[in-house]
C-alpha positions in Angstrom: 87.6 101.3 94.3 89.0 103.1 91.2 87.8 102.6 87.7 90.3 99.9 86.9 89.3 98.0 90.0 85.6 98.3 89.1 86.3 97.1 85.6 88.3 94.1 86.8 85.5 93.3 89.3 82.9 93.4 86.6 85.0 91.2 84.3 85.7 88.7 87.0 82.1 88.5 88.0 81.1 88.1 84.4 83.7 85.4 83.9 82.6 83.6 87.1 79.1 83.1 85.6 80.6 81.0 82.8 84.1 80.5 84.2 84.0 77.0 85.6 83.7 75.3 82.3 86.3 77.7 80.8 88.7 77.1 83.6 88.3 73.3 83.1 89.1 73.7 79.4 92.2 75.8 80.1 93.4 73.4 82.8 92.9 70.4 80.6 94.8 72.2 77.8 97.7 72.8 80.1 97.8 69.3 81.5 98.0 67.9 78.1 101.2 69.8 77.4 102.9 69.2 80.8 105.7 66.7 81.5 105.7 64.7 84.8 108.3 67.1 86.1 106.2 70.1 85.3 103.1 68.6 86.9 105.0 67.8 90.1 106.4 71.3 90.1 102.8 72.5 90.6 102.6 70.5 93.8 105.8 71.8 95.2 106.6 75.1 97.0 109.6 77.3 97.7 110.5 79.3 100.8 112.1 82.6 99.7 114.3 82.7 102.8 116.0 79.3 102.0 117.6 79.4 99.5 117.8 83.2 100.1 116.2 84.8 97.1 117.9 88.1 96.5 119.3 90.2 93.6 122.2 87.8 93.1 120.0 84.8 93.0 117.5 86.4 90.7 120.2 87.3 88.1 121.8 83.8 88.2 120.1 81.9 85.4 121.4 78.6 86.5 119.9 79.0 90.0 116.6 80.3 88.7 116.4 77.4 86.2 117.2 74.9 89.0 114.5 76.2 91.3 111.8 77.4 88.9 112.6 75.7 85.6 109.8 73.2 85.9 107.4 75.7 87.5 106.4 76.1 91.1 103.0 75.9 92.9 103.4 78.4 95.8 106.1 80.6 97.3 106.3 81.2 101.0 107.3 84.6 102.3 110.6 85.8 103.7 109.4 87.7 106.8 112.7 89.7 107.0 112.3 91.4 103.6 111.4 95.0 103.3 108.3 96.0 101.2 110.6 97.1 98.4 112.6 93.8 98.5 109.5 91.7 98.6 107.8 93.4 95.6 111.0 93.4 93.6 111.6 89.7 94.2 108.0 88.7 93.5 108.0 90.7 90.2 111.2 89.1 89.1 110.1 85.5 90.0 106.7 85.9 88.3 108.3 87.5 85.2 110.6 84.5 85.0 107.8 82.0 85.4 105.5 83.7 82.9 108.1 84.5 80.2 111.0 82.1 80.6 109.6 78.9 81.9 108.3 76.6 79.1 104.6 76.8 79.8 104.4 80.2 81.5 102.5 79.1 84.6 102.6 81.7 87.4 103.2 81.1 91.1 100.9 81.8 94.0 102.6 84.0 96.6 101.6 83.1 100.1 101.5 85.1 103.3 100.2 84.8 106.9 97.3 87.1 107.7 95.8 85.9 110.9 94.9 89.3 112.3 96.4 91.5 109.6 99.1 90.9 107.1 102.3 89.5 108.8 104.6 92.1 107.4 106.2 95.4 108.2 104.0 98.5 107.9 100.8 96.5 107.9 97.8 97.2 110.1 97.4 94.8 113.1 93.9 94.0 114.3 92.7 92.0 117.4 93.7 88.4 117.5 90.9 86.0 116.7 90.2 85.1 120.3 89.7 88.8 120.9 87.8 89.6 117.7 85.4 86.8 118.3 84.3 88.5 121.6 82.8 91.2 119.4 80.4 88.7 117.9 80.3 91.1 115.0 80.4 89.3 111.7 79.8 92.4 109.6 82.8 94.1 111.2 85.0 91.0 110.7 84.1 90.9 107.0 85.1 94.6 106.6 88.4 94.0 108.4 89.4 91.1 106.2 88.3 92.9 103.1 90.7 95.6 104.1 93.4 93.1 104.9 92.9 91.4 101.5 93.4 94.7 99.6 96.5 95.5 101.7 97.8 92.0 101.0 97.0 91.8 97.3 98.6 95.2 96.7 101.9 93.6 97.9 101.5 90.7 95.5 100.1 88.2 97.9 97.5 86.0 96.2 96.8 83.5 99.0 96.8 83.7 102.8 97.2 80.9 105.3 94.2 82.0 107.4 91.8 81.9 109.2 92.4 79.4 112.1 89.0 77.9 112.9 90.2 75.2 115.4 87.9 74.8 118.4 89.9 75.4 121.5 89.0 73.1 124.3 92.3 73.4 126.2 93.5 76.9 126.8 96.9 75.7 127.8 97.6 75.5 124.1 99.8 78.3 122.9 97.8 78.9 119.8 94.6 79.7 121.7 94.8 83.3 120.6 94.7 82.4 116.9 91.3 80.7 117.4 87.7 82.0 117.8 87.2 80.1 121.0 85.5 77.0 122.3 82.3 76.8 120.3 82.1 75.1 116.9 79.1 77.2 115.6 80.8 80.5 116.5 84.1 79.4 115.0 82.4 78.4 111.8 80.4 81.6 111.6 83.3 83.9 112.4 85.6 81.9 110.1 83.1 82.3 107.3 83.1 86.1 107.8 86.9 86.1 107.5 86.9 84.0 104.3 84.1 86.1 102.8 86.2 89.2 103.5 89.4 87.7 102.0 87.8 86.3 98.9 85.1 88.9 98.3 82.3 86.3 97.5 80.7 83.3 99.1 80.8 81.3 95.9 84.5 80.4 95.8 85.3 83.0 93.2 88.0 85.5 94.2 87.5 89.1 93.3 90.2 91.6 92.3 91.9 93.2 95.3 91.1 90.0 97.2 93.0 86.8 98.1 92.4 83.1 98.4 91.8 82.0 102.0 92.9 78.8 103.8 91.0 77.2 106.6 93.3 75.6 109.2 93.9 73.2 110.9 91.8 70.1 109.9 91.2 68.7 112.6 91.3 68.4 116.4 94.3 70.8 116.7 92.6 72.8 119.5 92.3 69.9 122.0 95.7 68.2 121.7 96.9 66.0 124.5 98.1 68.0 127.5 97.4 71.3 125.6 100.8 70.7 123.9 101.1 71.9 120.3 101.0 69.1 117.7 100.3 66.4 120.3 97.7 63.7 119.5 94.0 64.4 119.2 92.7 60.9 119.9 89.0 61.5 120.0 86.2 59.3 118.6 84.5 60.2 115.3 81.4 61.6 116.9 83.4 64.1 119.0 85.4 65.1 116.0 82.4 65.6 113.8 80.3 67.4 116.5 83.0 69.8 117.7 86.2 69.9 115.8 85.1 69.3 112.2 81.9 71.3 112.4 83.4 74.8 111.8 85.0 73.5 108.6 81.8 72.0 107.4 80.0 75.2 108.1 82.6 77.4 106.4 82.8 75.1 103.3 79.0 75.2 102.9 78.7 78.9 103.4 81.8 80.5 101.7 83.7 77.9 99.7 87.3 78.7 100.9 90.1 78.2 98.3 92.3 76.1 100.6 92.3 73.9 103.6 95.4 73.0 105.7 95.4 69.7 107.6 96.6 69.7 111.2 99.9 68.4 112.6 98.0 66.1 115.0 97.4 62.4 114.8 93.9 60.9 115.2 93.6 57.3 116.3 97.2 56.7 115.4 97.0 58.2 111.9 98.5 61.7 111.3 96.2 64.1 109.6 98.6 64.5 106.7 98.4 60.8 106.0 94.7 60.4 106.8 92.7 59.6 103.7 89.5 59.3 105.8 89.8 63.0 106.8 91.0 64.4 103.5 89.3 62.2 100.9 86.3 60.5 102.5 85.1 63.5 104.5 86.4 66.6 102.6 86.3 65.4 99.0 83.5 62.8 99.0 81.1 63.8 101.8 81.5 67.6 101.6 82.4 67.7 97.8 85.3 70.1 98.5 87.0 71.2 95.4 89.8 73.4 96.7 93.5 72.8 97.3 94.8 71.0 100.4 98.1 72.6 101.5 100.4 70.9 104.1 101.3 72.7 107.2 105.0 73.6 107.3 107.1 70.5 107.5 104.1 68.4 108.4 104.9 65.8 105.6 108.5 65.7 106.9 107.0 64.8 110.3 105.6 61.5 108.9 109.1 60.1 108.9 111.0 62.3 111.5 108.3 62.7 114.2 105.3 60.4 113.8 107.5 57.5 112.5 104.8 56.2 110.2 107.1 56.5 107.1 110.6 55.2 106.7 111.9 58.1 104.7 111.0 61.2 102.7 109.9 59.2 99.7 107.5 57.1 101.7 106.2 60.2 103.5 105.5 61.8 100.1 103.6 58.8 98.9 101.5 58.6 102.1 100.6 62.3 102.0 99.8 62.4 98.3 97.6 59.3 98.6 95.9 60.8 101.6 95.0 63.8 99.5 97.5 66.6 100.4 97.8 68.7 97.2 100.8 71.0 97.9 103.9 70.4 100.1 104.9 73.4 102.2 107.3 75.1 102.8 110.1 73.7 100.7 108.5 71.1 98.5 111.3 68.7 99.2 109.1 65.7 99.9 107.0 66.0 96.8 110.2 66.1 94.7 110.0 62.4 95.2 106.7 62.2 93.3 108.5 62.2 90.0 110.2 58.9 90.7 107.0 57.5 92.4 105.0 58.2 89.2 107.7 56.7 87.0 107.8 53.6 89.2 104.0 53.2 88.9 103.2 53.9 92.5 101.2 57.0 91.6 99.0 56.9 88.6 98.8 59.8 86.1 95.1 60.3 86.7 95.6 61.0 90.4 98.5 63.3 89.6 96.5 65.3 87.1 93.6 65.6 89.5 95.9 67.2 92.1 97.6 69.5 89.6 94.2 70.6 88.3 93.2 71.9 91.8 96.2 74.2 91.7 95.9 75.3 88.1 92.2 76.1 88.6 93.0 78.3 91.6 95.6 80.2 89.6 93.1 80.9 86.9 90.6 82.0 89.5 93.1 84.4 90.9 93.8 85.9 87.5 97.5 85.1 87.8 98.0 84.3 84.1 97.4 88.0 83.4 100.8 89.6 83.0 100.6 92.4 85.5 103.4 93.8 87.7 103.0 94.5 91.4 103.1 98.2 91.9 105.3 99.5 94.7 103.3 102.8 94.6 100.0 101.0 95.0 101.4 98.9 97.9 102.7 102.0 99.6 99.3 103.7 99.2 97.8 101.0 101.4 100.2 101.7 104.3 98.9 103.6 107.3 95.5 104.3 105.8 93.0 106.1 108.0 90.5 103.4 107.2 92.7 100.8 108.7 93.1 102.6 112.0 89.3 103.3 112.2 88.6 99.6 111.7 91.3 98.7 114.2 89.9 101.0 116.8 86.3 99.8 116.4 87.5 96.2 116.5 89.4 96.8 119.7 86.5 98.6 121.3 84.0 95.8 120.5 86.5 93.1 121.5 87.2 94.2 125.0 85.1 92.4 127.7 84.1 94.1 131.0 84.3 91.3 133.5 83.7 93.2 136.7 82.5 96.7 137.6 82.0 97.0 141.4 79.7 99.8 142.4 79.7 101.1 138.8 83.1 102.6 139.2 83.4 102.6 135.4 83.1 104.7 133.4 85.5 107.1 135.1 84.5 110.8 135.4 87.6 112.8 134.6 86.6 115.5 137.1 86.7 113.1 140.0 90.4 112.3 139.7 93.5 114.5 139.9 96.1 111.7 139.3 95.9 108.3 137.7 98.7 105.7 138.2 99.2 103.3 135.3 101.2 100.3 136.5 102.2 97.0 135.0 104.4 95.3 132.4 101.6 95.5 129.7 101.1 99.3 130.1 103.9 101.0 128.1 104.2 98.2 125.6 101.2 97.1 123.5 101.7 93.4 122.8 99.7 92.5 119.7 100.0 88.7 119.8 101.5 85.9 117.7 101.5 86.1 113.9 101.5 89.9 114.2 102.9 92.3 111.6 104.6 95.5 112.6 102.1 98.4 112.3 103.0 102.0 111.5 101.2 103.1 114.7 100.9 100.9 117.9 99.1 102.6 120.7 100.0 101.4 124.2 97.6 101.5 127.2 99.8 104.2 128.7 99.7 106.3 125.6 96.0 105.9 125.2 95.2 107.0 128.7 97.6 110.0 128.4 95.7 111.0 125.3 92.6 111.5 127.5 94.0 112.5 130.9 96.7 115.0 131.8 98.2 113.8 135.0 99.3 110.2 134.5 102.0 108.5 136.5 103.7 105.3 135.3 105.6 102.3 136.8 106.4 99.1 135.1 105.9 97.0 138.3 107.7 93.8 137.1 109.6 92.4 134.2 107.8 89.7 132.3 111.0 88.3 130.8 114.6 89.4 130.4 114.8 88.5 126.7 111.5 89.8 125.5 111.1 92.5 122.9 108.7 95.4 122.6 108.0 94.3 119.0 105.6 91.4 119.0 106.8 89.9 115.7 110.2 89.5 117.4 108.8 87.9 120.5 106.8 85.4 118.4 109.3 84.6 115.7 112.8 85.0 117.0 113.2 84.9 120.8 113.8 81.6 122.5 112.5 80.2 125.7 111.7 82.7 128.5 114.6 84.0 130.5 112.9 84.6 133.8 113.5 87.8 135.8 114.8 87.6 139.3 112.1 87.4 142.0 114.1 89.8 144.2 114.5 92.3 141.3 110.8 92.2 140.6 110.0 92.7 144.3 112.1 95.8 144.2 110.2 97.0 141.1 106.9 96.3 142.9 108.1 98.5 145.9 108.9 101.3 143.5 105.5 100.9 141.8 103.6 101.0 145.1 105.4 104.2 146.1 104.2 105.8 142.9 100.7 104.3 143.0 100.1 105.6 146.6 100.3 109.2 145.3 97.5 108.6 142.8 93.7 108.7 143.2 93.1 105.5 141.2 95.3 102.7 139.7 95.1 101.1 136.3 97.0 97.8 136.5 97.9 96.3 133.1 99.1 92.7 133.4 99.1 89.6 131.3 101.5 87.9 128.8 103.9 88.8 126.0 104.2 86.4 123.0 106.9 84.3 124.6 104.3 83.0 127.0 101.6 82.2 124.4 102.6 81.4 120.8 103.0 78.5 118.5 105.5 76.0 119.9 107.8 75.0 117.1 111.6 75.1 117.2 113.6 73.4 120.0 113.7 76.4 122.2 110.5 78.3 121.2 107.7 77.2 123.4 104.3 78.6 124.0 102.1 76.0 125.7 101.4 76.4 129.5 101.2 74.2 132.5 99.6 76.9 134.5 97.0 79.7 133.8 98.2 81.9 136.7 99.8 85.3 136.2 103.5 84.7 135.7 106.6 86.7 136.7 105.4 88.0 140.0 102.4 89.8 138.5 100.1 88.2 141.1 102.2 89.8 143.8 102.0 93.1 142.0 98.2 93.0 141.8 97.9 92.1 145.5 100.3 94.9 146.5 98.4 97.5 144.5 95.1 96.4 145.9 96.6 96.5 149.4 97.2 100.3 149.0 93.4 100.8 149.5 93.2 102.7 146.2 90.6 101.5 143.7 92.4 99.2 141.2 91.1 98.6 137.7 92.8 95.5 136.2 93.4 95.4 132.5 94.4 92.0 131.0 96.6 91.8 127.9 97.0 88.2 126.9 96.3 85.4 124.4 94.7 82.7 126.5 92.3 82.7 129.5 94.1 83.4 132.8 93.0 82.3 136.3 92.6 85.7 138.0 90.8 84.6 141.2 92.3 87.3 143.5 91.6 90.1 141.1 88.1 88.8 140.5 87.4 89.0 144.2 89.3 92.2 145.2 89.8 94.5 142.2 87.3 97.3 141.6 86.9 96.5 138.0 88.4 94.1 135.4 88.6 94.7 131.6 89.7 91.8 129.5 91.6 93.3 126.6 93.3 90.2 125.1 95.6 91.3 122.3 93.5 93.9 120.7 95.8 95.3 118.0 97.4 98.5 117.1 94.6 100.7 118.6 94.3 98.9 122.0 95.4 101.9 124.0 92.9 104.3 122.5 90.1 101.7 122.7 90.7 101.1 126.4 90.8 104.9 127.1 87.5 105.3 125.3 86.0 102.6 127.4 87.5 103.8 130.7 86.2 107.3 130.3 82.8 106.4 128.9 83.1 107.4 125.3 82.4 103.8 124.4 80.1 101.4 126.2 81.8 97.9 126.4 79.9 95.2 124.6 82.3 92.3 124.2 81.3 88.8 125.5 83.6 85.9 126.1 83.9 83.1 123.5 85.9 80.9 125.8 85.4 80.0 129.5 87.8 81.4 132.0 88.8 78.6 134.4 89.4 79.1 138.1 92.6 77.0 137.8 94.4 74.8 135.4 93.1 71.8 137.3 89.5 72.5 136.0 90.6 71.8 132.4 88.6 70.9 130.4 85.8 73.3 131.4 84.0 74.3 128.2 80.4 75.3 128.5 79.0 72.7 126.0 79.8 69.7 128.1 77.9 66.4 128.3 75.4 65.8 131.2 77.8 63.7 133.3 80.7 66.2 133.0 81.0 68.9 135.7 78.5 66.8 137.7 80.3 66.8 141.0 82.3 69.6 142.6 86.0 69.2 143.4 87.1 68.7 147.0 88.6 72.2 147.3 87.2 74.0 144.2 83.9 74.7 142.4 83.3 72.9 139.1 82.1 76.1 137.4 84.3 78.5 135.5 85.3 81.9 137.0 83.6 83.5 134.0 81.4 81.5 131.6 81.2 81.4 127.9 79.2 84.4 126.5 79.7 86.5 129.6 80.3 90.3 129.5 79.0 93.4 131.2 77.9 96.7 130.0 77.5 100.2 131.4 73.8 99.8 130.9 71.3 97.1 131.9 69.4 94.9 129.5 66.2 93.2 130.6 64.7 90.2 128.7 61.0 89.3 128.4 59.9 85.7 128.5 60.5 83.9 125.2 57.6 83.0 123.0 57.2 80.5 120.2 55.2 80.4 117.0 55.7 77.3 114.9 59.5 77.1 114.4 60.2 80.7 115.4 61.2 81.7 118.9 61.1 85.4 119.9 62.2 87.5 122.8 62.0 91.2 123.6 65.1 93.0 125.0 64.9 96.4 126.6 67.7 98.8 127.5 66.6 99.7 131.0 69.6 101.9 131.7 70.5 105.5 130.9 73.1 105.0 128.1 72.9 103.4 124.7 74.5 100.0 124.4 75.0 96.9 122.3 73.7 93.6 123.5 74.5 90.1 122.1 71.4 87.9 122.4 72.5 84.2 122.4 70.4 81.2 121.4 71.2 77.7 122.8 69.6 74.4 122.1 69.3 71.1 123.9 67.4 67.9 123.1 65.9 66.5 126.2 66.1 62.8 125.2 68.3 61.6 122.3 69.8 58.3 121.0 73.3 59.4 122.1 74.3 61.9 124.8 74.3 65.5 123.7 75.8 68.7 125.3 73.6 70.3 127.9 73.5 73.4 125.6 74.9 74.3 122.3 75.1 77.8 120.7 73.1 77.8 117.5 72.5 81.5 116.8 73.0 85.0 118.1 72.1 88.5 117.3 74.1 91.7 118.1 71.6 94.6 118.6 71.9 98.3 119.4 69.5 99.8 121.9 69.0 103.4 123.0 67.9 104.0 126.6 64.4 102.7 127.2 64.3 101.2 123.7 62.9 97.7 123.2 63.6 95.4 120.3 62.2 91.9 119.5 64.7 89.3 118.4 63.5 86.3 116.5 65.3 83.1 115.7 64.1 80.4 113.2 64.7 77.0 114.7 65.4 75.1 111.4 66.8 71.7 111.1 70.4 73.0 111.0 70.0 74.0 114.7 68.6 70.6 115.7 70.6 68.0 113.8 73.1 65.7 115.5 75.2 62.6 114.8 73.0 59.7 115.9 74.0 56.2 117.2 74.4 55.0 113.6 76.6 58.1 112.8 74.0 59.7 110.6 73.5 63.4 110.6 69.8 63.7 111.4 67.1 65.5 113.4 65.7 63.0 115.9 62.0 63.6 116.9 61.6 64.8 120.4 61.3 67.8 122.7 64.0 70.5 122.4 64.8 73.1 125.1 65.4 76.5 123.4 67.4 78.8 125.7 67.9 82.5 125.1 69.9 84.9 127.2 72.8 87.1 128.0 75.4 84.3 128.3 75.6 80.5 128.6 74.7 80.6 132.3 71.9 83.3 132.2 69.2 82.1 129.9 65.4 81.7 129.8 63.9 78.4 128.5 61.1 77.4 126.2 60.3 74.0 124.7 59.3 73.0 121.2 58.3 69.5 120.0 59.6 68.1 116.7 57.8 65.1 115.3 
């Protein structure tokens, strides 16, 4: 950090000690001067792509006055703008607001930053479902500190991330945006992201950092049929135990600046019109003081999709009364608030309360300081070595070794003359939905060629006919999948087999591009799945390669768990690479050739078939009780599972008071990282509880023959539950404390709580 940055940080920290009261005074002073129109302006947003904000618009005084004359709360990004265009536009808009609007109230510039800033020339890190498999909160915090600086240098002051939805149906196209199926892990990882973005855990936002937004509150990850935005009709206890818990944890730990409600309805009431969710729980129970921003067009959906409002005006009234602070992305609904206030349907006190949330955030962000966005500063953040180092480490820690028959991995270079790299995910490194466009994007093929001289390549099959090699285009702009011809793919498979037969070993890279797994939104842009099988003849490709008799290592590039039963039985090894960002190719090569020992562990169960859904690990006692007629009732790979190139042995656990300890030894010949997992179950309780629930974990490094003791404090936070009277309490009784390598491989010890 330079001297200016250090000074700003010092000033911000000093101000934070006394800032709350001063912020309140400044906000009150502004509110006293504001007209109704100006107050409503602070609850509305603008989308810089519509109307198109360009040089002609910015120099047209009448257009600027029309859009920004009464002020504006937030401005959404135009994803098509170059860096130069974006910074020029933002500087011009902020200059107008600070110097030409009556009260000089600045705007908050929004961006998406799910796994890196969604922009051109921005670093792309593993998607959340991948990054969660690292179980490395310190690394996550470093990554999002870096993303925050890259974002703030471009003028972004708030990001619409992270997604901390609990995914309990992997058919959902947004699975890759989440941290998996466990509420504790989602809350802990989400807290690490927010801490990185904001720079503190107090709610203050440091210089070179941005405001973070938790989304989507709540139930979004288990919508009906796995379909995006479908109902999430679950009872309150299920919502509080699973879907709301990550939000409660993150709010209590790191005080995020914003929260976004979900598109879903709960018990017939859409989240954006649900005062129980937004006022009773968030504001009253959890004492949340941040802004509540709508999801894009979610208020519109109250009248054009959910049909609970007759028109835009009624939708605006419902959303405002429910507690939604800001209307995204256009603010068209909240334009109606002016008339609603004048008609007496919204009182001035409630309006002032909502506006105060926004103004207080703008003061926290330091936006009233008249400072221009520097193009040179923004350019200095492009392609930094630090970003690539972080991206490489993140990719290495996120990849999960699912199978390693006869310890075929790591490969010894001297044992092979020729390697065949085959598959539709080999030459193109898909980085997942909400991806920016990085300066460097290393494919699997490129990464292996960086390590090994004689590499052959064949695509094997086409995934789709209208897919792009740039992930941003696949996610944002391509329509429904145009399926390749089965006959053409069979011909490609024949060609691939001819090449593969000349090699000593085969790396088969299969999976999905973003057309298969993304946020479903527009009429022809889908992303939810009715099957978890490999698509576009990839299963035939895998079988044909294995039939050559050559050892086949399967690499998976994807955003949701895939049912890979044949590969699980017949492949020599399987590495789950998810979408692991711009350095995926180099990370895989480092793992293949033993420079890195894989350490990732699954944060979502991998089903044997779509018919097993739901099959999360933290199920109730009566779930997964009987087997199916023709299939097991267990996942193909369980939550928390992942192999290493070494072996870790666990002692028996011991207990001393409320502390449980276990010793872990690296009994292999190479150093490695182990993720020790703690699960809890109450043997008898007033309501049914999951058979096990993750409550803590520890990532440890062990040299060969090294032993470390890991201890966990079993405090009330690990034991509490929602009882029959819907009170969050610790019920007396006997608790099973389970510690181990994954959710299926644990050792048990009991403690009694009086």
